PAKE-472860 format. One record per residue (C-alpha): residue number from 1; x, y, z. Coordinates in nm, 2 decimals, decimal comma. Example, Ala and Ser with C-alpha at 12.3 -4.5 7.8 and 13.67 -1.06 7.14 Angstrom:
2
REC   seq        x        y        z
REC     1     1,23    -0,45     0,78
REC     2     1,37    -0,11     0,71
***
This chain:
236
REC   seq        x        y        z
REC     1    -9,67     3,95     2,70
REC     2    -9,51     3,92     3,05
REC     3    -9,65     3,57     3,07
REC     4    -9,53     3,43     2,72
REC     5    -9,15     3,60     2,77
REC     6    -9,14     3,42     3,08
REC     7    -9,26     3,04     2,88
REC     8    -9,00     3,13     2,62
REC     9    -8,72     3,19     2,86
REC    10    -8,84     2,87     3,09
REC    11    -8,84     2,66     2,76
REC    12    -8,48     2,83     2,63
REC    13    -8,34     2,75     2,99
REC    14    -8,48     2,38     2,95
REC    15    -8,35     2,36     2,62
REC    16    -7,98     2,47     2,75
REC    17    -7,99     2,22     3,02
REC    18    -8,08     1,94     2,74
REC    19    -7,80     2,04     2,53
REC    20    -7,54     1,99     2,84
REC    21    -7,69     1,68     2,96
REC    22    -7,66     1,56     2,59
REC    23    -7,30     1,70     2,58
REC    24    -7,19     1,50     2,90
REC    25    -7,34     1,21     2,80
REC    26    -7,22     1,22     2,48
REC    27    -6,84     1,28     2,66
REC    28    -6,89     1,03     2,90
REC    29    -6,97     0,77     2,58
REC    30    -6,69     0,87     2,44
REC    31    -6,46     0,82     2,73
REC    32    -6,55     0,48     2,75
REC    33    -6,56     0,39     2,48
REC    34    -6,18     0,53     2,49
REC    35    -6,14     0,30     2,79
REC    36    -6,28     0,00     2,59
REC    37    -6,05     0,01     2,28
REC    38    -5,77     0,07     2,55
REC    39    -5,83    -0,28     2,72
REC    40    -5,86    -0,35     2,38
REC    41    -5,53    -0,27     2,30
REC    42    -5,38    -0,41     2,60
REC    43    -5,56    -0,72     2,55
REC    44    -5,42    -0,76     2,25
REC    45    -5,06    -0,62     2,37
REC    46    -5,12    -0,92     2,63
REC    47    -5,23    -1,15     2,38
REC    48    -4,91    -1,12     2,14
REC    49    -4,68    -1,12     2,44
REC    50    -4,80    -1,47     2,49
REC    51    -4,79    -1,58     2,19
REC    52    -4,39    -1,41     2,14
REC    53    -4,33    -1,62     2,44
REC    54    -4,50    -1,96     2,33
REC    55    -4,31    -1,90     2,00
REC    56    -3,97    -1,82     2,17
REC    57    -4,07    -2,14     2,41
REC    58    -4,13    -2,38     2,07
REC    59    -3,82    -2,26     1,89
REC    60    -3,62    -2,30     2,16
REC    61    -3,74    -2,67     2,24
REC    62    -3,69    -2,73     1,91
REC    63    -3,30    -2,61     1,87
REC    64    -3,27    -2,83     2,25
REC    65    -3,40    -3,18     2,05
REC    66    -3,25    -3,02     1,73
REC    67    -2,88    -2,86     1,87
REC    68    -2,75    -2,69     1,55
REC    69    -2,44    -2,91     1,42
REC    70    -2,14    -2,82     1,51
REC    71    -1,84    -2,79     1,25
REC    72    -1,68    -3,07     1,35
REC    73    -2,04    -3,27     1,36
REC    74    -2,13    -3,14     1,00
REC    75    -1,78    -3,22     0,85
REC    76    -1,84    -3,52     0,63
REC    77    -1,66    -3,86     0,78
REC    78    -1,31    -3,92     0,65
REC    79    -1,34    -4,21     0,40
REC    80    -1,03    -4,45     0,32
REC    81    -1,01    -4,61     0,04
REC    82    -0,90    -4,94     0,00
REC    83    -0,64    -5,11    -0,19
REC    84    -0,84    -5,48    -0,23
REC    85    -0,53    -5,57    -0,50
REC    86    -0,28    -5,50    -0,19
REC    87    -0,35    -5,77     0,03
REC    88    -0,20    -5,97     0,26
REC    89     0,06    -6,24     0,13
REC    90    -0,06    -6,48     0,37
REC    91    -0,29    -6,59     0,64
REC    92    -0,19    -6,53     1,00
REC    93    -0,18    -6,80     1,20
REC    94    -0,16    -6,89     1,53
REC    95     0,20    -6,89     1,66
REC    96     0,15    -7,17     1,93
REC    97    -0,05    -7,41     1,73
REC    98     0,12    -7,72     1,56
REC    99     0,09    -7,71     1,17
REC   100     0,31    -7,97     1,04
REC   101     0,48    -8,31     1,18
REC   102     0,44    -8,11     1,58
REC   103     0,58    -7,78     1,50
REC   104     0,42    -7,46     1,52
REC   105     0,43    -7,22     1,19
REC   106     0,69    -7,08     1,32
REC   107     0,94    -7,34     1,39
REC   108     0,81    -7,48     1,03
REC   109     0,94    -7,18     0,89
REC   110     1,27    -7,20     1,08
REC   111     1,33    -7,50     0,94
REC   112     1,23    -7,44     0,57
REC   113     1,50    -7,08     0,62
REC   114     1,75    -7,34     0,68
REC   115     1,73    -7,53     0,34
REC   116     1,64    -7,18     0,16
REC   117     2,02    -7,13     0,19
REC   118     2,15    -6,71     0,16
REC   119     2,10    -6,64    -0,18
REC   120     1,77    -6,50    -0,38
REC   121     1,51    -6,69    -0,22
REC   122     1,64    -6,69     0,16
REC   123     1,44    -6,59     0,43
REC   124     1,09    -6,71     0,23
REC   125     1,03    -6,97     0,49
REC   126     0,76    -6,75     0,63
REC   127     0,59    -6,72     0,36
REC   128     0,58    -7,07     0,16
REC   129     0,52    -7,21     0,56
REC   130     0,23    -7,03     0,55
REC   131     0,11    -7,02     0,15
REC   132     0,13    -7,41     0,21
REC   133    -0,07    -7,48     0,54
REC   134    -0,33    -7,25     0,40
REC   135    -0,39    -7,46     0,08
REC   136    -0,27    -7,75     0,20
REC   137     0,07    -7,80     0,00
REC   138     0,31    -8,02     0,20
REC   139     0,57    -7,75     0,26
REC   140     0,86    -7,97     0,24
REC   141     0,76    -8,14    -0,12
REC   142     0,71    -7,74    -0,23
REC   143     1,07    -7,64    -0,08
REC   144     1,21    -7,96    -0,25
REC   145     1,10    -7,85    -0,55
REC   146     1,18    -7,49    -0,54
REC   147     1,57    -7,62    -0,48
REC   148     1,55    -7,85    -0,75
REC   149     1,40    -7,62    -1,00
REC   150     1,58    -7,31    -0,92
REC   151     1,91    -7,46    -0,83
REC   152     1,91    -7,23    -0,53
REC   153     2,08    -7,48    -0,32
REC   154     2,39    -7,39    -0,48
REC   155     2,34    -7,09    -0,73
REC   156     1,97    -6,99    -0,86
REC   157     1,89    -7,01    -1,20
REC   158     1,86    -6,65    -1,41
REC   159     1,48    -6,77    -1,45
REC   160     1,50    -6,71    -1,06
REC   161     1,68    -6,43    -1,05
REC   162     1,48    -6,22    -1,35
REC   163     1,17    -6,33    -1,36
REC   164     1,09    -6,42    -1,02
REC   165     1,01    -6,77    -1,11
REC   166     1,09    -7,04    -0,83
REC   167     0,90    -7,36    -1,03
REC   168     0,98    -7,36    -1,35
REC   169     0,60    -7,22    -1,47
REC   170     0,49    -7,21    -1,81
REC   171     0,27    -6,94    -1,92
REC   172     0,23    -6,58    -1,96
REC   173     0,39    -6,28    -1,94
REC   174     0,66    -6,47    -2,08
REC   175     1,04    -6,38    -1,94
REC   176     1,23    -6,24    -2,18
REC   177     0,93    -6,35    -2,43
REC   178     1,01    -6,67    -2,38
REC   179     0,78    -6,97    -2,22
REC   180     0,85    -6,97    -1,93
REC   181     0,63    -6,76    -1,70
REC   182     0,76    -6,40    -1,57
REC   183     0,65    -6,26    -1,24
REC   184     0,65    -5,93    -1,09
REC   185     0,82    -6,02    -0,77
REC   186     0,95    -6,28    -0,59
REC   187     0,68    -6,34    -0,31
REC   188     0,45    -6,31    -0,63
REC   189     0,62    -6,61    -0,76
REC   190     0,62    -6,81    -0,48
REC   191     0,24    -6,75    -0,41
REC   192     0,21    -6,86    -0,82
REC   193     0,37    -7,18    -0,73
REC   194     0,22    -7,29    -0,42
REC   195    -0,13    -7,21    -0,65
REC   196     0,00    -7,37    -0,93
REC   197     0,07    -7,70    -0,67
REC   198    -0,27    -7,69    -0,52
REC   199    -0,43    -7,61    -0,82
REC   200    -0,33    -7,82    -1,08
REC   201    -0,21    -8,16    -0,84
REC   202    -0,34    -8,16    -0,45
REC   203    -0,71    -8,02    -0,57
REC   204    -0,71    -8,31    -0,80
REC   205    -0,56    -8,64    -0,58
REC   206    -0,18    -8,57    -0,63
REC   207    -0,02    -8,55    -0,32
REC   208     0,30    -8,75    -0,32
REC   209     0,59    -8,71    -0,51
REC   210     0,53    -9,00    -0,76
REC   211     0,19    -8,90    -0,87
REC   212     0,27    -8,56    -0,94
REC   213     0,64    -8,62    -1,12
REC   214     0,47    -8,78    -1,45
REC   215     0,30    -8,45    -1,55
REC   216     0,53    -8,18    -1,34
REC   217     0,86    -8,34    -1,52
REC   218     0,96    -8,59    -1,80
REC   219     1,23    -8,67    -1,68
REC   220     1,26    -9,01    -1,44
REC   221     1,47    -8,91    -1,24
REC   222     1,27    -8,64    -1,11
REC   223     1,11    -8,82    -0,83
REC   224     1,40    -8,93    -0,65
REC   225     1,58    -8,62    -0,68
REC   226     1,29    -8,46    -0,51
REC   227     1,25    -8,71    -0,20
REC   228     1,60    -8,68    -0,19
REC   229     1,52    -8,31    -0,12
REC   230     1,28    -8,35     0,15
REC   231     1,45    -8,58     0,34
REC   232     1,72    -8,35     0,38
REC   233     1,52    -8,07     0,52
REC   234     1,28    -8,31     0,74
REC   235     1,65    -8,41     0,88
REC   236     1,78    -8,01     0,92
***
């Protein structure tokens, strides 16, 4: 009995030792697992931080390359509408260039102004000179016809003062419902008159008073009167 009890006691003690060892091993494994998990968590945290840093770097870099527009930059540029119908009445000619009989455009304009009198068409020398030089019309002939047709050497006719028709042109809209053409402004009338000379006379080779006369006026006395005005303008 004693020997059997001794063996049982030894076996029991051995079992306790084995259980203790197993518990220790289990505890170590659990601790190791916790450490590994902690390491994984730390690594994951580091990776997340690195990813966040990289993302911030990319975002900042993009902002530098494509900065946010300021209020001034996002504002649409002002668009200024240009009314093409409101164009300069004449071309700008360099003032020191000789344009006609050794005169500059300013000198020619002054000479024409000396012959336009002090009435309704006074002071339009530069407009007449620039339009004539631009369109190849003799400015002396143009002014001579104007003075003859309008009577502005003395007292401008009602056709000029009422409807700005300086050349006795016919057409529509009619002045006061008549056959002579009405213009909105005096400048329009002058430009329209010179355009008519260029289009219907000078461009067709009718460049002298004698060649213009048969088509422009029915009176046989017309050429001599126009020539007389031309000589007066030239001598002024």
